[in-house]
C-alpha positions as CSV (number, residue, x, y, z in Angstrom):
1,X,26.5,74.0,-46.1
2,X,23.0,72.7,-45.7
3,X,20.4,75.4,-45.0
4,X,17.9,75.0,-42.1
5,X,14.3,75.4,-43.0
6,X,12.6,78.4,-41.3
7,X,9.3,76.7,-41.3
8,X,8.7,74.4,-38.4
9,X,6.4,71.5,-39.2
10,X,4.1,70.0,-36.5
11,X,3.7,66.3,-36.7
12,X,1.4,65.9,-33.7
13,X,-1.9,67.8,-33.0
14,X,-3.1,68.1,-29.4
15,X,-6.8,67.6,-28.9
16,X,-8.4,70.5,-26.9
17,X,-10.8,69.3,-24.3
18,X,-14.4,70.1,-25.4
19,X,-16.4,71.1,-22.3
20,X,-19.6,70.6,-24.2
21,X,-22.1,70.2,-21.4
22,X,-20.5,72.8,-19.1
23,X,-20.4,75.5,-21.8
24,X,-23.9,74.8,-23.3
25,X,-25.4,75.1,-19.9
26,X,-24.9,78.8,-20.3
27,X,-26.5,79.0,-23.7
28,X,-30.2,79.2,-24.6
29,X,-30.2,76.6,-27.4
30,X,-33.8,76.9,-28.3
31,X,-33.7,80.7,-28.6
32,X,-33.9,80.9,-32.4
33,X,-37.1,78.8,-32.5
34,X,-38.9,80.6,-29.7
35,X,-41.5,83.3,-30.5
36,X,-40.6,86.8,-29.7
37,X,-41.5,87.7,-26.1
38,X,-41.3,84.1,-24.7
39,X,-38.1,84.7,-22.9
40,X,-38.6,84.4,-19.1
41,X,-37.2,87.9,-18.3
42,X,-39.3,89.6,-21.0
43,X,-42.5,88.0,-19.6
44,X,-41.7,88.9,-16.0
45,X,-41.0,92.6,-16.9
46,X,-43.7,93.2,-19.5
47,X,-45.6,96.4,-18.5
48,X,-48.9,95.2,-20.0
49,X,-50.3,91.7,-20.7
50,X,-53.6,90.6,-22.3
51,X,-55.9,87.9,-20.9
52,X,-55.3,85.5,-23.7
53,X,-51.5,85.7,-23.1
54,X,-52.1,84.9,-19.4
55,X,-54.2,81.9,-20.3
56,X,-51.4,80.6,-22.6
57,X,-49.0,80.3,-19.7
58,X,-47.8,83.9,-19.0
59,X,-49.5,83.9,-15.7
60,X,-46.8,81.6,-14.3
61,X,-44.3,84.5,-14.8
62,X,-46.4,87.5,-13.8
63,X,-47.2,87.2,-10.1
64,X,-49.5,90.2,-9.6
65,X,-51.5,92.3,-12.1
66,X,-54.4,94.7,-12.2
67,X,-57.2,95.1,-14.7
68,X,-56.5,98.2,-16.9
69,X,-59.4,98.0,-19.3
70,X,-60.4,96.3,-22.5
71,X,-58.8,96.2,-25.9
72,X,-60.9,97.4,-28.9
73,X,-58.3,96.3,-31.5
74,X,-54.6,96.0,-32.1
75,X,-53.3,97.8,-35.2
76,X,-50.2,97.8,-37.4
77,X,-49.5,99.6,-40.6
78,X,-51.0,96.8,-42.7
79,X,-53.7,95.2,-40.7
80,X,-55.8,95.1,-37.5
81,X,-56.8,92.3,-35.2
82,X,-59.4,91.9,-32.4
83,X,-58.8,89.7,-29.4
84,X,-61.3,87.0,-28.4
85,X,-61.0,88.1,-24.8
86,X,-60.5,91.9,-24.7
87,X,-59.2,92.2,-21.1
88,X,-55.7,93.8,-20.7
89,X,-53.8,94.0,-17.4
90,X,-51.1,96.2,-15.8
91,X,-48.1,94.2,-14.5
92,X,-47.8,95.8,-11.1
93,X,-45.0,93.4,-10.1
94,X,-42.4,94.9,-12.4
95,X,-40.9,98.4,-12.6
96,X,-42.1,100.4,-15.5
97,X,-42.5,104.0,-16.7
98,X,-45.6,105.4,-18.3
99,X,-46.5,108.8,-20.0
100,X,-50.2,109.6,-20.0
101,X,-51.3,112.7,-22.0
102,X,-54.5,114.2,-23.4
103,X,-56.7,117.3,-23.2
104,X,-59.0,117.9,-20.4
105,X,-62.1,115.7,-20.4
106,X,-60.4,112.9,-22.4
107,X,-60.0,110.6,-19.4
108,X,-56.4,111.2,-18.5
109,X,-56.8,111.6,-14.7
110,X,-59.2,108.6,-14.7
111,X,-56.5,106.5,-16.2
112,X,-54.0,107.6,-13.6
113,X,-56.5,106.8,-10.9
114,X,-57.0,103.3,-12.4
115,X,-53.2,102.8,-12.4
116,X,-53.0,103.9,-8.7
117,X,-55.9,101.6,-7.7
118,X,-54.2,98.6,-9.3
119,X,-51.0,99.4,-7.3
120,X,-52.4,100.5,-4.0
121,X,-55.7,98.8,-3.2
122,X,-55.8,95.6,-1.2
123,X,-56.6,92.4,-3.2
124,X,-60.0,92.5,-4.9
125,X,-61.2,89.9,-7.4
126,X,-62.8,92.6,-9.6
127,X,-59.5,94.1,-10.9
128,X,-57.0,91.3,-11.1
129,X,-54.6,89.6,-8.8
130,X,-52.8,91.6,-6.2
131,X,-50.6,90.1,-3.4
132,X,-48.7,93.2,-2.1
133,X,-49.8,96.8,-2.4
134,X,-47.1,99.4,-3.3
135,X,-46.1,102.7,-1.8
136,X,-47.2,105.7,-3.7
137,X,-46.0,109.3,-4.1
138,X,-47.7,112.1,-6.1
139,X,-46.0,115.4,-7.0
140,X,-48.7,118.0,-7.5
141,X,-48.4,121.8,-8.2
142,X,-51.6,123.7,-8.7
143,X,-52.2,127.3,-9.6
144,X,-54.8,129.8,-8.4
145,X,-55.7,131.8,-5.3
146,X,-56.8,130.4,-2.0
147,X,-60.5,130.6,-3.1
148,X,-60.0,128.7,-6.4
149,X,-57.6,125.9,-5.3
150,X,-58.8,122.3,-5.6
151,X,-57.5,119.1,-4.1
152,X,-55.1,117.0,-6.1
153,X,-57.4,114.6,-8.0
154,X,-55.3,111.6,-6.9
155,X,-56.5,112.2,-3.3
156,X,-60.0,111.0,-4.2
157,X,-58.7,107.5,-4.1
158,X,-59.4,107.7,-0.3
159,X,-63.1,107.9,-1.0
160,X,-65.3,105.0,-2.0
161,X,-69.1,104.4,-2.0
162,X,-68.6,100.6,-2.0
163,X,-68.3,99.3,1.6
164,X,-66.4,96.2,0.4
165,X,-63.5,98.3,-0.9
166,X,-60.8,99.4,1.6
167,X,-59.3,102.6,0.2
168,X,-55.7,103.4,0.9
169,X,-54.8,106.0,3.5
170,X,-53.7,109.4,1.9
171,X,-51.3,111.8,3.5
172,X,-51.0,115.2,2.0
173,X,-47.9,117.4,2.7
174,X,-48.3,121.1,1.9
175,X,-46.4,124.4,2.3
176,X,-46.4,125.3,6.0
177,X,-47.4,128.9,5.0
178,X,-50.6,127.6,3.4
179,X,-51.5,124.8,5.9
180,X,-54.8,126.2,7.1
181,X,-55.9,127.0,3.6
182,X,-55.0,123.6,2.3
183,X,-56.7,121.8,5.2
184,X,-59.8,123.6,4.1
185,X,-59.3,122.6,0.5
186,X,-59.0,118.9,1.4
187,X,-61.6,118.9,4.2
188,X,-64.5,117.7,1.9
189,X,-62.5,114.5,1.3
190,X,-63.1,113.4,4.9
191,X,-60.9,111.9,7.5
192,X,-59.2,109.4,5.1
193,X,-57.0,112.3,3.9
194,X,-54.6,113.7,6.5
195,X,-53.0,117.1,5.7
196,X,-49.7,118.0,7.3
197,X,-47.0,120.7,6.8
198,X,-44.0,119.6,4.8
199,X,-40.9,119.9,7.0
200,X,-37.4,118.6,6.3
201,X,-35.0,117.5,9.1
202,X,-31.4,118.9,8.8
203,X,-30.3,115.3,8.4
204,X,-32.3,115.0,5.2
205,X,-30.8,118.1,3.6
206,X,-27.6,117.0,1.8
207,X,-25.6,119.1,-0.7
208,X,-27.7,117.9,-3.6
209,X,-30.8,119.1,-1.7
210,X,-29.4,122.6,-1.4
211,X,-28.5,122.7,-5.1
212,X,-32.1,121.6,-5.9
213,X,-33.7,124.4,-3.8
214,X,-31.3,126.9,-5.3
215,X,-32.3,125.8,-8.8
216,X,-28.7,125.4,-9.8
217,X,-27.0,122.6,-11.8
218,X,-24.2,120.7,-10.2
219,X,-21.9,122.4,-12.7
220,X,-20.9,126.1,-12.3
221,X,-21.5,127.2,-15.9
222,X,-23.7,130.3,-16.0
223,X,-24.2,130.4,-12.3
224,X,-24.1,133.8,-10.5
225,X,-20.8,134.7,-8.8
226,X,-22.2,134.1,-5.3
227,X,-23.3,130.6,-6.4
228,X,-19.7,129.9,-7.5
229,X,-18.7,130.6,-3.8
230,X,-21.5,128.3,-2.6
231,X,-20.5,125.5,-4.9
232,X,-16.9,125.9,-3.8
233,X,-18.0,125.5,-0.1
234,X,-20.0,122.4,-1.0
235,X,-17.0,120.9,-2.9
236,X,-14.6,121.6,0.0
237,X,-17.0,120.0,2.5
238,X,-17.5,116.9,0.3
239,X,-18.5,113.9,2.3
240,X,-18.2,115.9,5.5
241,X,-21.2,118.1,4.5
242,X,-23.7,118.9,7.2
243,X,-26.3,121.6,7.0
244,X,-25.1,123.3,10.1
245,X,-21.4,123.5,9.0
246,X,-22.5,124.6,5.5
247,X,-24.6,127.5,6.9
248,X,-21.7,128.5,9.2
249,X,-19.2,128.8,6.4
250,X,-21.8,130.5,4.2
251,X,-22.4,133.2,6.9
252,X,-18.6,133.9,6.9
253,X,-18.6,134.4,3.1
254,X,-21.8,136.5,3.0
255,X,-19.8,139.4,4.5
256,X,-18.2,139.8,1.1
257,X,-21.4,139.7,-1.0
258,X,-22.7,142.9,-2.5
259,X,-26.4,143.8,-1.8
260,X,-27.7,142.3,-5.1
261,X,-25.9,139.0,-4.5
262,X,-27.1,138.9,-0.9
263,X,-30.7,139.6,-1.9
264,X,-30.7,136.6,-4.4
265,X,-29.1,134.3,-1.8
266,X,-31.4,135.3,1.1
267,X,-34.5,134.8,-1.1
268,X,-33.6,131.1,-1.8
269,X,-32.4,130.5,1.8
270,X,-35.7,131.9,3.1
271,X,-37.6,129.4,1.0
272,X,-35.5,126.6,2.3
273,X,-35.7,127.7,5.9
274,X,-39.5,127.9,5.7
275,X,-39.5,124.1,5.0
276,X,-37.0,123.3,7.7
277,X,-38.5,121.8,10.8
278,X,-38.6,124.2,13.8
279,X,-35.7,123.7,16.3
280,X,-38.0,122.3,19.0
281,X,-38.6,119.2,16.8
282,X,-35.0,118.5,16.0
283,X,-34.8,115.4,18.3
284,X,-37.7,113.7,16.6
285,X,-36.6,114.4,13.0
286,X,-35.5,111.0,12.0
287,X,-39.0,109.5,12.6
288,X,-40.2,110.9,9.3
289,X,-38.7,108.2,7.0
290,X,-37.8,105.3,9.3
291,X,-39.2,101.8,8.9
292,X,-42.1,100.6,10.9
293,X,-43.2,97.1,11.9
294,X,-46.8,97.9,11.2
295,X,-46.9,100.9,8.9
296,X,-50.3,100.2,7.5
297,X,-51.9,99.9,10.9
298,X,-50.1,103.0,12.1
299,X,-51.4,105.0,9.1
300,X,-55.0,103.7,9.4
301,X,-55.2,104.5,13.0
302,X,-54.3,108.2,12.5
303,X,-57.3,110.3,13.6
304,X,-55.9,113.8,14.1
305,X,-53.9,116.3,12.2
306,X,-50.7,117.6,13.7
307,X,-50.3,121.3,14.1
308,X,-47.6,123.2,12.3
309,X,-45.3,123.1,15.3
310,X,-45.4,119.4,15.7
311,X,-44.5,116.5,13.4
312,X,-46.4,113.2,13.2
313,X,-44.4,110.1,14.0
314,X,-46.1,108.3,11.1
315,X,-43.6,107.8,8.2
316,X,-44.1,109.9,5.1
317,X,-44.0,106.8,2.9
318,X,-45.5,103.4,3.7
319,X,-46.8,100.2,2.1
320,X,-50.4,100.7,0.8
321,X,-50.3,104.4,1.4
322,X,-50.5,107.3,-1.0
323,X,-48.4,110.3,-0.2
324,X,-49.2,113.6,-2.0
325,X,-46.8,116.6,-2.0
326,X,-49.1,119.5,-2.9
327,X,-47.1,122.7,-3.3
328,X,-50.1,124.8,-4.5
329,X,-49.1,128.1,-3.0
330,X,-49.1,131.6,-4.6
331,X,-45.7,132.3,-3.1
332,X,-44.0,129.2,-4.6
333,X,-43.1,129.5,-8.3
334,X,-42.7,126.4,-10.6
335,X,-38.8,126.4,-10.3
336,X,-39.0,126.4,-6.5
337,X,-41.7,123.7,-6.5
338,X,-39.5,121.6,-8.7
339,X,-36.6,122.0,-6.4
340,X,-38.7,120.9,-3.4
341,X,-40.1,118.0,-5.5
342,X,-36.5,116.9,-6.2
343,X,-35.7,116.7,-2.5
344,X,-38.8,114.7,-1.8
345,X,-38.2,112.4,-4.7
346,X,-34.7,111.5,-3.5
347,X,-36.0,110.9,0.0
348,X,-38.7,108.6,-1.5
349,X,-36.1,106.6,-3.3
350,X,-34.0,106.1,-0.1
351,X,-37.0,105.2,2.0
352,X,-37.3,101.6,3.2
353,X,-41.0,100.7,2.7
354,X,-40.7,96.9,2.2
355,X,-42.4,96.9,-1.1
356,X,-42.3,98.4,-4.6
357,X,-42.9,102.1,-5.2
358,X,-44.8,104.3,-7.7
359,X,-44.1,108.0,-8.3
360,X,-46.7,110.1,-10.2
361,X,-45.6,113.3,-11.7
362,X,-49.0,115.1,-11.9
363,X,-49.6,117.9,-14.4
364,X,-46.0,117.8,-15.4
365,X,-46.3,120.6,-17.9
366,X,-46.6,123.1,-15.1
367,X,-43.1,122.6,-13.8
368,X,-41.1,120.4,-16.2
369,X,-41.1,122.9,-19.1
370,X,-37.9,123.1,-21.2
371,X,-38.9,126.3,-23.0
372,X,-36.0,128.0,-24.9
373,X,-33.8,124.9,-24.2
374,X,-33.4,126.0,-20.5
375,X,-35.1,123.9,-17.9
376,X,-35.7,125.8,-14.7
377,X,-36.3,122.3,-13.3
378,X,-33.1,120.7,-14.5
379,X,-32.3,119.0,-11.3
380,X,-35.8,117.4,-11.0
381,X,-35.6,116.4,-14.7
382,X,-32.2,114.8,-14.2
383,X,-33.5,113.0,-11.2
384,X,-36.5,111.6,-13.1
385,X,-34.3,110.6,-16.0
386,X,-31.9,108.8,-13.7
387,X,-34.8,107.2,-11.9
388,X,-36.3,105.8,-15.1
389,X,-33.0,104.5,-16.2
390,X,-32.5,102.7,-12.9
391,X,-36.1,101.8,-12.3
392,X,-35.4,98.1,-12.3
393,X,-32.8,98.4,-9.6
394,X,-34.9,100.8,-7.4
395,X,-38.2,98.8,-7.7
396,X,-39.8,102.0,-9.0
397,X,-42.7,102.7,-11.3
398,X,-43.0,106.2,-12.8
399,X,-46.2,107.8,-14.2
400,X,-45.9,111.2,-15.9
401,X,-49.3,112.8,-16.5
402,X,-49.5,115.9,-18.7
403,X,-51.9,117.8,-21.0
404,X,-49.1,119.0,-23.3
405,X,-46.5,116.4,-24.3
406,X,-44.3,118.9,-26.1
407,X,-43.1,120.4,-22.9
408,X,-41.7,117.2,-21.6
409,X,-38.0,116.6,-22.3
410,X,-37.9,114.3,-25.3
411,X,-35.7,111.8,-23.6
412,X,-38.4,111.1,-21.1
413,X,-40.7,109.9,-23.9
414,X,-37.8,108.0,-25.5
415,X,-37.2,106.0,-22.2
416,X,-40.8,105.3,-21.2
417,X,-42.1,101.7,-21.5
418,X,-45.7,102.7,-22.1
419,X,-47.3,105.7,-23.8
420,X,-51.0,106.2,-23.2
421,X,-52.5,108.8,-25.6
422,X,-56.0,110.1,-24.9
423,X,-57.8,112.4,-27.3
424,X,-56.1,115.5,-28.5
425,X,-56.4,117.4,-31.8
426,X,-53.0,119.1,-32.1
427,X,-51.1,117.9,-35.2
428,X,-48.0,119.4,-33.7
429,X,-48.3,117.3,-30.5
430,X,-48.8,114.2,-32.7
431,X,-45.8,114.9,-34.9
432,X,-43.6,115.5,-31.8
433,X,-44.6,112.2,-30.3
434,X,-44.2,110.4,-33.7
435,X,-40.5,111.2,-33.8
436,X,-40.0,109.5,-30.4
437,X,-42.1,106.3,-30.6
438,X,-41.4,102.9,-32.1
439,X,-44.9,102.1,-33.4
440,X,-45.4,101.7,-37.1
441,X,-48.3,104.2,-37.4
442,X,-50.6,104.0,-40.4
443,X,-51.7,107.2,-42.2
444,X,-55.1,107.3,-40.5
445,X,-53.7,106.9,-36.9
446,X,-54.0,110.7,-36.2
447,X,-57.6,110.5,-37.3
448,X,-58.1,107.6,-34.9
449,X,-56.6,109.7,-32.1
450,X,-58.7,112.7,-32.7
451,X,-61.9,110.7,-32.7
452,X,-61.3,108.8,-29.5
453,X,-64.2,108.8,-27.0
454,X,-63.7,109.8,-23.4
455,X,-61.9,107.0,-21.6
456,X,-60.5,105.5,-24.8
457,X,-56.7,105.7,-25.4
458,X,-54.1,104.8,-28.0
459,X,-51.5,102.7,-26.2
460,X,-47.9,102.2,-27.5
461,X,-45.9,99.7,-25.5
462,X,-43.5,97.6,-27.5
463,X,-42.8,95.2,-24.6
464,X,-46.5,94.5,-24.0
465,X,-47.3,90.7,-24.1
466,X,-50.3,89.5,-26.2
467,X,-51.5,86.5,-28.1
468,X,-51.5,87.0,-31.9
469,X,-52.8,84.9,-34.8
470,X,-50.0,83.8,-37.0
471,X,-49.6,85.8,-40.2
472,X,-49.3,82.6,-42.4
473,X,-52.7,81.2,-43.2
474,X,-53.3,77.4,-42.6
475,X,-53.0,75.1,-45.6
476,X,-56.1,73.4,-47.1
477,X,-57.4,70.7,-44.8
478,X,-55.1,71.6,-41.9
479,X,-56.3,72.8,-38.5
480,X,-56.3,76.6,-37.9
481,X,-53.1,78.0,-36.6
482,X,-53.1,78.5,-32.8
483,X,-52.3,81.9,-31.4
484,X,-48.8,82.4,-30.0
485,X,-47.5,84.8,-27.4
486,X,-45.4,87.7,-28.6
487,X,-44.5,91.2,-27.8
488,X,-46.6,94.1,-29.2
489,X,-43.5,95.4,-30.9
490,X,-44.4,98.1,-33.5
491,X,-48.1,97.5,-33.2
492,X,-50.4,99.7,-31.1
493,X,-53.6,99.2,-29.2
494,X,-56.9,101.1,-28.9
495,X,-58.2,100.5,-25.3
496,X,-60.9,101.7,-23.0
497,X,-60.0,102.0,-19.3
498,X,-62.1,100.2,-16.8
499,X,-64.5,101.8,-14.2
500,X,-62.9,102.9,-11.0
501,X,-63.7,101.3,-7.6
502,X,-62.8,104.5,-5.7
503,X,-64.2,108.0,-6.4
504,X,-63.1,109.9,-9.5
505,X,-62.1,113.4,-8.7
506,X,-61.7,114.5,-12.4
507,X,-65.4,114.6,-13.4
508,X,-66.5,117.7,-15.2
509,X,-68.7,120.1,-13.3
510,X,-71.9,120.9,-15.3
511,X,-74.5,123.7,-14.9
512,X,-77.6,121.4,-15.0
């Protein structure tokens, strides 16, 4: 009997249709031949850009930018290069995150002031090209008694000796218990700075806000027994949470608390209630964060300061306005300040301001410490990490200013798009930063950092766009190689920040 072959042979081959044009329309054919950084998205989102790069066509991609300063030189491990045109700009159109650190007197607060000017001031030909000012928020926590407190340095942006400059309006929200003291602290800055009590409407206090003020993580590990009960109430309420219903159920459970548990709970609740708007204002609560058809005009026309028992109808956050949350109060500890900052930060994220936003975490070492691996400010830290990771989707710019970089959670440094290092002499600080940055630092980089003059800074920003001379020298008789646009990558810059247009509140006070 004849055996049938188990192998089937194909005598005809069907030709698969080649959708060449349709498929290649989704591919970037010239990508391999393009210099690094020439991709359209990389150009639009670059945090910094040099003048030479703008002149080579990058200005078509970056719609608004502000003058940051001048570049002394760009360094890598093997060589250094100077730019023909030293100007460098901040891309204020794109979300970014920046860490600024350095000892007192090194120019740290001046740099933060320059960054805020670039983002908040109306268009001015002296510092770049601005089309739309942003909305700013500064988180500030100071120490000292009522006689030694000083204004947040960022508030000096409201002062200017040049009549051609229109400074942004500044609104400062303070602890209601310290309102009169803080009004006296900010009084020397004039009528451009309005000081008001910080009050929250019940509608603004969600479950996460309560966890923040209680300084408790969303998880229950390590939480006191009474906090386990509170977390259980919050879980049961779920999406039906309201502050009124939560407090009602909490009052029922408090009957079973022992005196020690009750004391801990009442202490945190008293803090929260001190920032809760008085009942007589309940009907006007929503006005704090609503939209406005003419926010800037509304802010500029404010001429009086509302008393503690009344709330201004002006929104907390607005285009072209700087809002400062100053929780300098001897009765507010760093953990409590961080909890309140977390509430304000989430309200800022949700606010509709019709423009981009910038959040400045001022003197972060005072309330973002992670000593012993435990962050008393874990909710604020988590919010900042989440904010930086989603900054492109939230139109947010984050600036973290600190004297001591080692107290910052390392992941904040890992995620930042720009690191501005002013002078410091601690080798421990340098080694800590070195383990979290992408720059290829030469052996003498620390010596450069220690010898920086006031106002100078070492800048690490891999996505910065600049124009570089090709590394391959031209052949004999050929024309010199033209500069090409590329990312800074593992190089670093030494820059000097520009002069400010508004007043600088960080100047040293001398005897003579």
